[in-house]
N, C-alpha and C positions, 0 to 999 in steps of 0.2 A: 448314415449318420445324421442326426438331428441337426438342422440349420439353425445356427446361432441367432439369425435375425428372426427367425421365425418364434423363438422362444422369448427373445425381447418385445417382440408384438403381442404376443399372447398376455406377457406379464403387465403390458401398459394396457391392453385392452380389458381384463379382468380386474384392474387396480387402477384405474385413471386418478389424475391427481385429485386430491380432495376426497375420494371415496371411502366409505365406511367400510373396514376391513375386519369383517367376522371370522368366525374359526375355520369355515369352510374355504373361504378365499385365502387366509393366510397359509393353510394345509396346501392349497394348490400352487401358491407362489412358491412356497418351499421347496415342492417338487421341481417346479420349473426352475429354480435357483440352482437346484443340485444338477439339474439337466445343463444349465448353463456354464458352471464351474468345470463340468465333465468335458466340455466342448473348447474349452478356454484356455489352453496351453499358453497361449501367447498372451495372455493378459496376466496368468500367473509370472511370467518371465519379466513383462513390464514390471509388474510389482516389485519384484527382486531389485530390478533396475533401480525403481524409484526409492526403495530402502538403501540401496548401495549410494546414493548421493551423498548421503550422511558422513561418508569417509572423504567426500572431495573437498580440495583446498585449491587456492589460486596461488600463482608465483608471486611471492613477496619480495619487494626491493627492501631487504632487511636492513643494509646498511643505512639507507636514508631514515627509515622508521627509527631504528636505535638512535641516530643522531637526532631527532626530533624528541624522543620520549626519555630517553636515558636522565635520570637525576631530576625529574620534573615530577610536577603534581599533575595527577588526573582527577577529574571529577566524571562519573558515570551514573547517569540517571536511569532507572527502569534497570537496574542492576540485577534483581532477583529473578529476572526472567530467563529463559533458555540462551538467547543470544548474548544478554549481559553477561552470564556465566561465560560462555565462549570467549567473549571480549576479555574478560577478567584472567582468563588462562593465557590469552595471547599477549596482553600487557604485560605479565610476569617475565615473559621471555625478554623484554626489552628494559628491563631495571629501572623503571620509574623510581623516584625518591619517595612518592606517595600517592597512593590510589584511595579516593574517597567515593562511596558508593550511596546513592540516594533512591529511595523508592517507599513505596507505601507499605510495602511488604517488610518482613524481617531480613536479616542480613545475609548476604550469599554465602554460599559454601567456602568460596575461595578464601583462603587465609591472607594474613598481612595486607587488610584493608581494613578502613575506617568507615563504618555505616553509620549514615544519616536517615532516619525515620521522617519523611516530608512528603507532603502532596504538592506537585508544582502548581496546582490550583491556587495554592496560598502564596500570593505574589510577595507581600511584605517578607514572609520568613524566608521565601526562595532567595530574594534581594540580600537580605542579612546574611544568608549562608554562604552565598557565592562570594560577597564581599570578605566574608572571613577566612574563608579557604582560599581564595585568589588562586585558581587552578590554571596551569599552562594550557590544557586543553580541556574541552568539556566534550563527552560523546554524550548526546541526548536520544535515549531510546524509549523513555516514558509514555505510555500512550495506552489508551483502550483498543484493542486490535482484534475484536471479533465483530465482523460485519453483520450477523444476525442480531447480536446484543445491541449494536448501536441503534437499530431501528427499535428497539424497545427502551433504551436508556439513552435517549436522544441528548438530555443535558448532560449527564455524565460524561458522555463522549466527547461533545462539543466543547466542555468545560476543560477536559484533560487535554484532547488533542490541539485544539485551536487556542484556546486562551492559555492554557498551561504552557504551551511552547512559546505564544507570545510573552509570557511572564519569564521564561528562562531567557528569551533573547534580551529583554530588557535587564535583567539581572547581569548577564554577561557584558552586555555594552556598558552599564554602569561600573563594573568592577574592573573594565579594562582587560578581559579576557583575550589574550591572543588568537585563539582557535576555538569554534564550535562547529561540531560535526554533527549533522542531524539525520535521523535514521527515518527515511520515507518510505513509500511502497509504490511497487509497481502500479497501483490502483490511481497513484496520484498522476500518472501520465494522460489520464482522460482529463480532457480540457474542461469538461461541465458534467456533473452528475446530481440527481436527486438523491441517490444513495448516501446515507448520513455518513458511514465511515469513509468512504472514498472522498466525498466533499470535505470532511473535515481533516484529512491528511493531505489533500490538495492545497486547502487554506493554510493549513501549517507551513507546507513547503514553500509556498509565496511570501508569507510571512517573513520567512529567514531569508528568502531571496532579496525581498525587498531590503531588507537590514544590510544585508551585503553590499547590494549596488549602493545604497545611500553611503556606503562607509561607516556605519554605526558599529558594525561588527563584521570581523573577517570569519566566514563561514563557508562551509562545505555540506554536502548531502550526500547521501545514499538513496537508491531505491532498491527494497528487498521485494522478492517474490515469495512465494510460497516455501517456507522453511521445514523441510522433513521433520527434522528433530522435535520441533512443537506444534507439528501440525492437526489443526482443529478437526479437519475431516476425517483424519486417520483415527484420532483418540475416540471421535464420534462412533465411527464404525465399528471400532473394537468395543465400545461401551454398549452400543447397541445389540452386539453380536452376544457379549457376555450375559446381558439380561432378557435376553430371548425377544428383543424388539427387532422390526423390519428395519433393514439398513435403507436409509432413504438417499436416494440419488437424484439430484436436480434434472440431470439429462443423461441419455446414454452417448452423447457426443459433447464431451465439454473437456477440452484438453487444457492444460495449465502448465506453466513452466514452475521448475524447482530449484531450491538450492539449498545448501547445508548451513547449519548454524556456525561452523568453522569457515565457511566461504564468507559469511555473513559480517562475523568479527574481522576476518582480513580486509573485506573491503571498506570498513570502517576504519582502519588504520590507514589504507593507501588513501582514502579522503582526507585523512588529517594532514597529509602533505600538500595539501592545496598551496598555491602560489600567494594567494591573497591580493590578486589582480581584484579591480572593482566587479563587482557581480559573484553570483552562487556557481561554484563548480561543481556540478551535480555528476556522480559516477556510478556505475552499472556493470555487472558482470557481462562481458560481450557474449560467451558461448554458454549457453545454459543448456544445452544437449535439446534432443527432440522433447516436446512437450509431453507429459503424461495425461492419460485418460482417467477421469474421476470413476468410470466404469471399472478400469482395472484395477484400481485402487480396492472398490469394493469387492470385486471378484477374488482379489489376492487376499484379501481380509478373510473370505470365506473359505478359501484353500488352505489358510493357516490355521484358523481356529474352529471351523465347521460351518455348515451351510445355516443361512438365516434366510427368510423371505425379503426379496429384492423389491422394493416399491420406488417406479419413477414417478417422482412428486411434481416435477415443474421447478421453477426458480423460486426460492424463498425471498423475501424482503430483504434487501442490501447486498444482493448478488446480481449483478447486472445481466439481463436476459439479452441484450442485443448490444455488441459492440458497435462503437461508430466505423463506419466503414472507411473514414479518411484517417485513422488511427496510425497504420502503417503504410508506409510507401514500399511496394514490391521491389523497386529498382533499388533499395538500400538495405532491404530487410537483411540478407544475407550478411551483411558485413558490419552492421550494427546491433548493439544490444535491443532485444526486445522490450527492455525496460524504459526505451527513449522512443518518443513518438515521432510521427511525420514533419511537425513542427520544429522540432528539435534535431532530428537527424542530420541537416545539411551541415551542423556545426560541430559534429561529433570530431574528436582526436584522440590519440593516444595519451595513456596516462603512466604514471611511475610503475604499473605492473604491465606486462603484455597481455593480459588476462581482462583488463578493465578498460571501458571507454570512459570518456569524459567530455562534458558539454558545458560551457559556461552560458548561464543566463544573466542578463542583465536588466531583467524587468523591474519596474517601479512602480508599486501600488499607486492608483490615482487618487484622488481627493476622495472621490466617491467610495472607493474601495475600504479607505480609512474611515469613514464615517460608517459605512455598513458594519465594520469591524467593532466600532465603538457602540454602535445600537445592538449588536448580537452580545457585547459584554453586558449592557444594560438589560437586556431580556432575560440572561441568564441568571442576574443577580435578583430580579425582582418579579419573574415569573417562571413557574414551574410546569406550565402547560406545555406538554411537547410538541404540540402545534405550533406554538410560538417561536419555541428554539427553532424547530425545523424550517420555518419561514424566513427568520433570521440570518440561518445558515445558507439558505437559497439566495438571497438578495446578496449576501458576500460573494456566493459563488458566482453569479451572474455579473457582478462587478469585475471580480477577477479574471471572467473570460474576456470581458471587453479589454481589459489591459493586457492578458495573454496575446490577443489577436493584434493588438496594436503594435505589438515587438516583432510580430513574424513579418519575414519579406513577402511582397506581393506576390511575386513568382512561386514561392512555396505554398501559399494560400490557392493559387490558380491550379496547383499539382492537388492539393488536398481536395478542391472542389471537383476536378475530373476524377478522381478516386471515387467520391462520394455519389457522382451523377447517377450511376447505372442502379443505386440501392434507394434513390430519392423518396420513390413512391412507397417505400415500406419502413421508413425510418420511425421509430418512437418518438414520444414529444420531447425528450431531451436531445436527442440527437438531431431533430428538426430544428431545435432552437440555434445548435451550434452551426448547423449547415447553413441557416439564413444569415448569420452574422459573417460567416466565410464568404458567401455569395455576394453580401452586400459590400463587403470590402474588396472583391475582385472586381466589381463593377463601377466602382467608385461612389456608392450611393450612401456610404456610411459617414456622413459628414460629421462634425463637432456637434452639431445641435440634436442629430438624430442616434447618436451612439449609446444614450442610456435610456433605459424605459422607465415608463412611469410606475411608480410603487406597486399601482393595483395589478398591472400585468406582470410584474416580477412574482407576485405571491400565487399567482393562478395555478401554476403547475403542481404547487405542493399542498393546496387546501385540501384536496381530496385523498391524499395518502394515509 
């Protein structure tokens, strides 16, 4: 039998990242892809497991949710998307008096809702709308969610994900909204990154955290991972196969966790039960099962729809190539959701659902972070150059990293430092920056006067992107 590893090695050898794919190369890649599918029964089984996740749900505290939602007014941003539709279906079970949807797109298919076509980047219109609706609970999902697009549409991503979230927090605080539930992402567990999408969602999560900790707004949040129902990678593989293009895979060894739109909607409802204590209660599904390999998804698509050339391309911009080595603590990993990082994991506790972990963050953004946010707002308003917007986002990200580490116990930082030490010589620039700050705090060298970098140092890492 042909060895699977040998097939992958030859595919990579004849078409390395960036190679021109002429007719002869594509024909050979197609032959090799057919051979790969033939010896990959396990991959096909994994692909079926991946698709079956769409039927997965979590245990719901139905009576508690019903007591919270019945007879009350809901506002759902980003309601026309996949998770928004799933959330509307779940909300209907608990008989709210009124559901208002908000999106830049048309109305969702769910009946018995009132739709408002509005962009959350329009602060004044958003403030007026929330004041007029006076919702009891706001579920915030509106975002630009494509990491690859974020690298090309930097301003659009930042103004939507960061400034749009800031606008909604302000609108809810002004209107006295009792509860705000923010949809974040597993990418936001990275303490610092120069990837635009992940950095924008991290900033948004911390803006909501700051408002909750300061008592401006009762808020909670959830971290989603890859949602199978609206998976970008699956839709791309199927589209490429249908058009006869090569299936482009970043790496043959790229595992990722997955969840369903139903689980995502249910997670939002569990998070709505937040107690309202000072700080942000962050929720994540505890058991996401074994991660899926992106290569298995590609092979499964070929087994389902027909063989196409498989191209191992390397990582595209926006998709982190190197994970921060201290992100997960092996001593806690089996007991804590993979959507919660090593800085947060020691504080994890049970939630109202046995399937959901919750941890409270009481982070307060520093004056420096608020200044960086104001500067980013100014840049987005007056400068369309994506490099300027990217630089402004990076300044904010670095300021919030300092704030994040200031709120982590020294013993936890020492543990993260120990986990990172064996990998230190191989860290990329972003992870080396995090590691340097963690080391400084564990040795006591991060004094008040030294904790912020000069502006020219802050932009150095993004100027070449």
